[in-house]
N, C-alpha and C positions, 0 to 999 in steps of 0.2 A: 502494499500499499503507498503510495507517494504522499506527498504533502498536499498536492493540489485536491486529491480525492477527499480528504478528512475536512476541506475548508468550506465550512458553508458561507452563504452569502450574509452579509450584516443587513439587518432590517434597517430601510431607508428612512430617515427623519425628514420631515417637511424642511426644507431650506429657508430659513426667514428671509433671506433676500429676495427668491422667488416669490414667496407667499406675497410680499410686501407688494410686487410688481405685476401682480396676476391681472389677468384680465378682467377678472371680476372686481378685484378692486379701483382698476383703472376704471371700469366703467361707473363704480359707486362714487369714485371721488368725480368724475365729471356732473354726474347729476348733483352732487352736493353743490358743486360750485356755480351750476346753473341755477340751481334754487337760491343762492346767495345772491346772485346776479338780478334775478327776478324780483327778490324781495327788496334790494337796493331801489330798483325802477320804480316798484309801486310803491315805496316811500316817498322818493323823490316825487313821483305823481301826485301822491296826497299833499305835497307840500305847496303844490300850485294852487293861485285862485281861482 
């Protein structure tokens, strides 16, 4: 029996850097940004006479 036969693959841990920039997080960040812009516009329009 050689060394490669006894080696078992290590469980994959989620990579925090990849998780931070996953498409789902990117989409959520974009939606949050658009909502903040919308709120700023609504607030600004509400101040008009």
